[in-house]
C-alpha positions in Angstrom: 0.0 0.1 0.0 2.9 2.3 0.8 4.4 1.7 -2.6 1.2 2.5 -4.2 1.0 5.9 -2.6 4.6 6.5 -3.4 3.9 5.6 -7.1 0.8 8.0 -7.1 2.8 10.8 -5.7 5.6 10.4 -8.3 3.0 10.3 -10.9 1.5 13.5 -9.9 4.8 15.2 -9.7 5.7 14.1 -13.2 2.4 15.3 -14.6 2.5 18.6 -12.7 5.9 19.3 -14.1 4.9 18.4 -17.7 1.8 20.6 -17.4 3.8 23.4 -15.9 6.4 23.3 -18.7 3.6 23.4 -21.2 1.8 26.2 -19.7 5.0 28.2 -19.3 5.9 27.8 -23.0 2.4 28.7 -24.0 2.0 31.7 -21.8 5.5 33.2 -21.3 7.6 34.9 -24.0 10.9 33.1 -23.7 14.1 33.4 -25.7 15.3 30.5 -27.7 18.0 29.2 -25.2 15.3 29.1 -22.4 12.8 27.3 -24.7 15.7 24.8 -25.5 16.3 24.1 -21.8 12.5 23.6 -21.1 12.3 21.5 -24.2 15.1 19.1 -23.1 13.7 18.9 -19.6 10.1 18.1 -20.6 11.2 15.6 -23.2 12.9 13.7 -20.5 9.8 13.9 -18.3 7.4 12.8 -21.1 9.8 9.9 -21.9 9.7 8.7 -18.3 6.0 8.9 -18.3 5.7 6.9 -21.5 8.1 4.4 -20.3 6.0 4.0 -17.1 3.0 2.8 -19.2 5.0 0.2 -21.4 2.8 -2.3 -19.6 0.0 -1.3 -22.1 0.9 -1.0 -25.7 -2.3 0.9 -26.6 -1.7 3.4 -23.7 1.9 4.1 -24.6 1.1 4.4 -28.3 -1.5 7.0 -27.6 0.7 9.2 -25.6 3.7 8.8 -28.0 1.7 9.6 -31.0 0.3 12.8 -29.4 3.6 14.0 -28.2 5.5 13.3 -31.3 3.5 15.8 -33.5 4.4 18.6 -31.2 8.0 17.5 -30.2 9.4 16.9 -33.6 8.7 20.3 -35.2 10.1 22.3 -32.3 13.2 20.0 -32.2 13.8 20.7 -35.8 13.4 24.5 -35.4 15.8 24.5 -32.3 18.3 22.8 -34.6 18.2 25.6 -37.0 16.1 28.5 -38.2 16.5 27.4 -41.7 15.4 23.8 -41.1 11.9 22.6 -41.8 9.7 19.6 -40.7 7.5 19.4 -43.7 7.5 20.1 -47.5 4.3 22.1 -47.0 3.8 25.7 -46.0 7.3 27.1 -44.8 5.7 30.3 -43.7 4.1 28.7 -40.7 7.2 26.6 -39.7 8.4 29.3 -37.2 10.0 28.9 -33.7 7.0 30.8 -32.3 4.5 28.5 -33.9 6.3 25.3 -33.1 6.9 26.4 -29.5 3.1 26.7 -29.2 2.6 23.4 -30.8 4.8 21.8 -28.4 3.3 23.5 -25.4 0.0 22.4 -26.4 1.2 18.7 -26.9 2.5 18.7 -23.4 -0.9 19.7 -22.1 -2.5 17.1 -24.3 -0.3 14.3 -22.9 -1.4 15.1 -19.4 -5.0 15.1 -20.5 -4.7 11.9 -22.4 -2.9 10.2 -19.5 -5.6 11.3 -17.0 -8.3 10.3 -19.4 -6.9 6.7 -19.7 -6.5 6.4 -16.0 -10.1 7.7 -15.4 -11.6 5.2 -18.0 -9.8 2.3 -16.6 -10.6 3.0 -12.9 -14.3 3.4 -13.9 -14.4 0.0 -15.5 -12.6 -1.8 -12.6 -15.2 -0.4 -10.2 -17.8 -2.6 -12.0 -16.4 -5.6 -10.5 -16.1 -8.0 -13.7 -12.7 -9.7 -13.9 -13.0 -12.6 -16.2 -10.2 -12.8 -18.8 -11.0 -16.1 -20.5 -12.3 -16.5 -24.1 -15.8 -17.8 -24.4 -16.3 -21.3 -25.6 -16.9 -22.0 -29.2 -20.6 -22.5 -30.3 -22.8 -22.0 -33.3 -23.1 -18.3 -32.6 -19.4 -17.7 -33.0 -19.2 -19.8 -36.0 -21.9 -17.7 -37.7 -20.2 -14.4 -36.6 -17.0 -15.7 -38.2 -18.8 -16.6 -41.5 -20.8 -13.3 -41.6 -17.5 -11.3 -40.8 -15.9 -13.1 -43.8 -18.7 -12.0 -46.0 -18.5 -8.4 -45.0 -14.7 -8.3 -45.3 -15.0 -9.6 -48.8 -17.8 -7.2 -49.7 -15.9 -4.2 -48.4 -12.9 -5.2 -50.6 -15.2 -5.5 -53.5 -16.4 -1.8 -52.8 -12.8 -0.6 -52.9 -11.6 -2.4 -56.1 -15.0 -1.5 -57.8 -14.2 2.1 -57.3 -10.5 1.9 -58.1 -9.0 2.6 -61.5 -6.4 -0.4 -61.1 -3.4 -1.3 -59.1 -0.2 0.8 -58.8 1.5 -1.7 -61.1 -0.4 -0.1 -63.7 -1.0 3.5 -62.6 0.5 6.0 -60.3 -1.0 6.2 -56.8 -3.3 9.2 -56.4 -4.8 8.9 -59.9 -7.6 6.8 -58.7 -5.9 3.6 -57.6 -6.9 4.1 -54.0 -10.6 4.2 -54.9 -13.5 6.2 -53.6 -16.0 3.6 -52.2 -19.8 4.3 -52.0 -19.4 3.9 -48.3 -16.5 6.1 -47.2 -15.7 3.8 -44.2 -15.4 0.6 -46.4 -11.8 0.1 -45.4 -12.4 0.5 -41.8 -15.3 -1.9 -42.0 -13.2 -4.5 -43.7 -10.5 -4.2 -41.0 -13.2 -4.5 -38.2 -14.6 -7.6 -40.0 -11.2 -9.2 -40.3 -10.4 -8.5 -36.6 -13.7 -10.2 -35.5 -12.7 -13.2 -37.7 -9.4 -13.2 -35.9 -11.1 -13.1 -32.5 -13.4 -16.0 -33.4 -10.4 -18.0 -34.6 -8.7 -17.5 -31.3 -11.9 -19.0 -29.7 -12.1 -21.9 -32.2 -8.5 -22.9 -32.3 -9.1 -24.8 -35.5 -6.7 -24.7 -38.6 -9.7 -24.3 -41.0 -10.4 -21.0 -39.3 -6.9 -19.7 -39.9 -6.8 -20.8 -43.6 -10.1 -18.8 -44.3 -8.6 -15.7 -42.5 -5.5 -16.1 -44.6 -7.4 -16.2 -47.9 -9.6 -13.2 -46.8 -6.6 -11.3 -45.6 -4.8 -11.8 -48.9 -7.8 -10.5 -50.7 -8.7 -7.5 -48.6 -5.2 -6.4 -47.4 -2.9 -7.2 -50.5 -5.1 -7.2 -53.5 -7.7 -4.6 -52.5 -5.4 -2.2 -50.4 -1.6 -2.7 -50.6 -1.6 -3.1 -54.4 -3.7 0.0 -54.7 -1.3 2.1 -52.6 -3.2 2.0 -49.3 -1.0 1.6 -46.3 -2.8 2.9 -43.2 -5.7 0.6 -43.5 -3.5 -2.4 -43.7 -1.5 -1.3 -40.7 -4.7 -0.6 -38.8 -6.2 -4.1 -39.5 -2.9 -5.8 -38.5 -2.5 -3.6 -35.4 -6.0 -4.6 -34.3 -5.3 -8.3 -34.8 -1.9 -7.9 -32.9 -3.6 -6.3 -30.0 -6.4 -8.9 -29.9 -3.7 -11.6 -29.9 -1.8 -10.0 -27.1 -5.0 -9.5 -25.1 -6.8 -12.8 -25.4 -3.9 -15.3 -26.3 -0.8 -14.0 -24.6 -2.8 -12.1 -22.0 0.0 -9.5 -21.9 -0.2 -6.3 -23.8 3.1 -4.8 -22.5 5.8 -3.5 -24.8 8.8 -5.7 -25.0 12.3 -4.8 -26.4 12.1 -7.7 -29.1 9.1 -5.9 -30.6 11.2 -3.1 -31.9 13.1 -5.5 -34.1 9.8 -6.1 -35.9 8.4 -2.6 -35.8 11.4 -0.6 -37.1 11.9 -2.9 -40.3 8.0 -2.7 -40.9 8.1 1.0 -40.5 11.0 1.4 -42.9 9.3 -1.0 -45.4 6.1 1.0 -45.2 7.9 4.3 -45.8 9.8 2.9 -48.8 6.4 1.6 -50.1 5.0 5.0 -49.6 7.9 6.6 -51.7 7.7 4.0 -54.6 3.9 3.7 -55.0 3.7 6.8 -57.1 6.2 5.8 -59.7 6.2 2.1 -59.5 4.2 1.6 -62.7 6.6 3.8 -64.6 9.6 2.0 -63.1 8.2 -1.4 -64.1 7.7 0.0 -67.5 11.3 1.0 -67.7 10.7 4.8 -67.8 12.3 5.5 -64.5 15.4 4.3 -62.7 15.7 3.7 -58.9 17.0 7.2 -58.2 14.3 8.8 -60.2 11.7 6.5 -58.6 12.7 7.5 -55.2 12.9 11.3 -56.0 9.3 11.0 -57.5 8.2 9.6 -54.2 10.1 12.2 -52.1 8.5 15.0 -54.3 9.4 18.5 -53.1 11.5 17.0 -50.3 13.9 15.9 -52.9 14.6 19.4 -54.2 13.7 21.7 -51.3 16.7 22.5 -49.0 16.4 22.3 -45.3 13.6 19.8 -45.0 14.8 17.2 -42.4 12.1 14.6 -42.8 8.6 15.0 -44.0 7.0 11.6 -44.6 3.7 11.0 -42.9 4.6 13.0 -39.8 5.5 16.3 -41.6 2.2 16.9 -43.4 0.1 16.1 -40.2 2.2 18.5 -38.2 1.7 21.3 -40.9 -2.0 21.2 -40.1 -1.3 21.8 -36.5 1.2 24.5 -37.5 -1.3 26.3 -39.8 -4.0 26.5 -37.2 -1.7 27.8 -34.7 -0.3 30.4 -37.1 -3.9 31.4 -38.1 -4.6 32.1 -34.3 -1.4 34.2 -34.2 -2.6 36.2 -37.2 -5.9 36.6 -35.8 -7.3 35.1 -38.9 -9.7 32.6 -37.0 -11.7 32.5 -34.0 -12.9 29.7 -31.7 -15.6 27.5 -33.1 -16.8 26.5 -29.6 -17.5 22.9 -30.5 -19.2 23.4 -33.8 -16.5 21.3 -35.4 -17.4 18.4 -33.3 -21.1 18.9 -33.8 -20.7 18.6 -37.5 -19.7 15.0 -37.0 -23.4 14.2 -36.8 -24.1 15.8 -40.1 -20.9 14.2 -41.6 -22.0 10.7 -40.5 -24.2 9.7 -43.5 -22.3 8.5 -46.6 -21.8 11.4 -49.2 -24.1 9.9 -51.7 -27.0 10.2 -49.3 -26.0 13.6 -48.0 -23.9 15.4 -50.6 -24.3 18.8 -49.0 -22.9 17.7 -45.6 -20.3 20.0 -43.8 -16.8 20.0 -45.4 -13.7 18.4 -44.0 -11.6 20.9 -42.0 -8.6 19.6 -43.9 -9.8 21.7 -46.8 -9.8 25.0 -44.9 -6.4 26.0 -45.4 -6.7 27.0 -49.0 -9.3 29.7 -48.0 -6.4 31.4 -46.1 -3.7 31.0 -48.7 -2.0 28.1 -46.9 -0.9 24.7 -48.1 -1.1 21.3 -46.4 -0.8 17.6 -47.2 -4.2 16.5 -46.0 -5.6 15.4 -42.7 -6.5 17.6 -39.7 -4.6 16.6 -36.5 -6.5 15.9 -33.3 -5.0 18.8 -31.3 -5.4 21.2 -34.3 -9.1 20.4 -34.2 -9.2 20.7 -30.4 -7.4 24.0 -30.5 -9.5 25.4 -33.2 -12.6 24.5 -31.2 -11.8 25.3 -27.7 -8.4 26.8 -27.5 -6.0 25.9 -24.7 -8.6 24.0 -22.6 -9.7 22.1 -25.8 -6.2 20.3 -26.0 -6.7 19.0 -22.5 -10.4 18.0 -22.8 -10.4 16.3 -26.3 -7.4 14.1 -25.5 -8.9 13.3 -22.1 -12.2 12.4 -23.5 -10.8 10.2 -26.4 -8.4 8.4 -24.1 -11.3 7.9 -21.5 -13.4 6.3 -24.2 -10.6 4.1 -25.6 -9.6 2.9 -22.1 -13.1 2.2 -21.1 -13.7 0.1 -24.2 -10.4 -1.8 -23.8 -11.0 -2.5 -20.1 -14.5 -3.9 -20.9 -13.3 -5.9 -23.9 -10.6 -7.6 -21.8 -12.7 -8.2 -18.7 -16.1 -9.3 -20.1 -17.0 -12.1 -22.4 -19.0 -9.9 -24.7 -18.3 -9.5 -28.3 -19.9 -6.1 -28.4 -16.7 -4.6 -26.8 -14.5 -6.5 -29.2 -16.4 -4.9 -32.2 -16.0 -1.5 -30.4 -12.3 -1.9 -29.7 -11.6 -3.2 -33.2 -13.3 -0.3 -34.7 -10.8 1.9 -32.8 -7.8 0.1 -33.4 -8.4 -0.4 -37.2 -8.0 3.3 -37.7 -5.6 3.8 -35.0 -2.9 6.0 -36.9 -5.6 7.6 -39.0 -7.6 8.6 -36.0 -4.6 9.6 -33.9 -3.0 11.8 -36.5 -5.2 12.4 -39.6 -8.6 13.0 -38.0 -10.5 12.3 -34.8 -13.4 12.0 -37.1 -11.9 8.8 -38.3 -12.3 7.3 -34.8 -15.9 8.6 -34.7 -16.9 7.2 -38.1 -15.2 3.9 -37.7 -16.8 3.5 -34.2 -20.2 4.1 -35.7 -19.5 1.6 -38.5 -18.4 -0.9 -36.0 -21.6 -0.4 -34.0 -23.7 -0.9 -37.3 -21.6 -4.0 -38.2 -22.2 -5.4 -34.8 -26.0 -5.0 -35.0 -26.2 -6.5 -38.4 -23.9 -9.5 -37.7 -25.0 -10.1 -34.1 -28.7 -10.1 -35.2 -28.2 -12.4 -38.1 -26.0 -14.8 -36.0 -28.8 -15.0 -33.3 -31.3 -15.6 -36.0 -29.3 -18.2 -37.8 -28.4 -20.0 -34.4 -32.1 -20.2 -33.3 -33.1 -21.6 -36.6 -30.6 -24.4 -36.3 -31.9 -25.2 -32.9 
């Protein structure tokens, strides 16, 4: 008990110091050397905080992804005024803007941490503690089969709207497709995750063979070969977490995992570089150097860009919003951006006049970006400083609550809910909070359909 209180005290001290550093950077006008000292100290504190939650892969990943989008840009600007973290919009990549970004990310980390803890505590109080997979019966067999059907159908929606593979055309020319149902990829990932969960229950070779076939169709043919990376990573991440939860019963991060993650990350980055010019390379119209330069785009010719990749464009959306507030070009939305989620829920073919994605707003102010709208950019635009604490708190609270219930209760509803979050993990964490929301809604719809049909089929068999 005494150790518990010591740990809680240390936890509060670290969180208070991180929050104090964030508020100091946000409110005070500090010179570059002082910013550098605060930056170094707070990076160490956040590293300690993240290391302390290595017992949970999802929790640690949540904090790291939030922190990185603020920490990387300021780190680049502290290295040199003429260095840039993205190929987009150099005018908003200033020391002042990146200092504010970093300050907000520190506040967000504290909010996300407390939100996760609050969500976990509220679930533990319910008294459910089972961690055993349910027994295989006709219901789970029906769920497995129906999930396979939905995974296949979502893959069909993708390829039906695609112009072809990146072996024939450049990525971005329609190969990625524009399915009639915008969340088709997420629904495919959720369906595949539920199949995986049912296979863990069944422990039969035939289940894994079917999963292998469906995965090859959905992930390789319908997504990877059409230049889609994030949806594949999301589905794989979801299945990995379910395996750690229900098979190994240990979701902690181990050192050996980095030997798998780092090569996979590099492979995906290379795939992202070559997908635009692969068809031309295979046709003999580009050599390897030209192929990579085409993938790098402006990063290959613009001086001073340290690294852009996926992180740079997302950080640009954050920088643009902060810069617009500095220029007094925008005002707080007071939650209107989140209320628009409701109007953006129906597919576009049902409601073509639904509110526009905020990722398109920057062109109205003469700014460029690479797409997406980072979680903290949206929170800051809606509620300012308090928003970057409340939004991460609420999102982490929901994720933690769903995760806790999924691992403690033998109820497939929570597995659907958790998979809907994990399948869009990177997209929701970096590109848009709306991705979490839309995938969650899609997961609920899938659950209602698959659960109802499985119950109906099971009762008929009886």
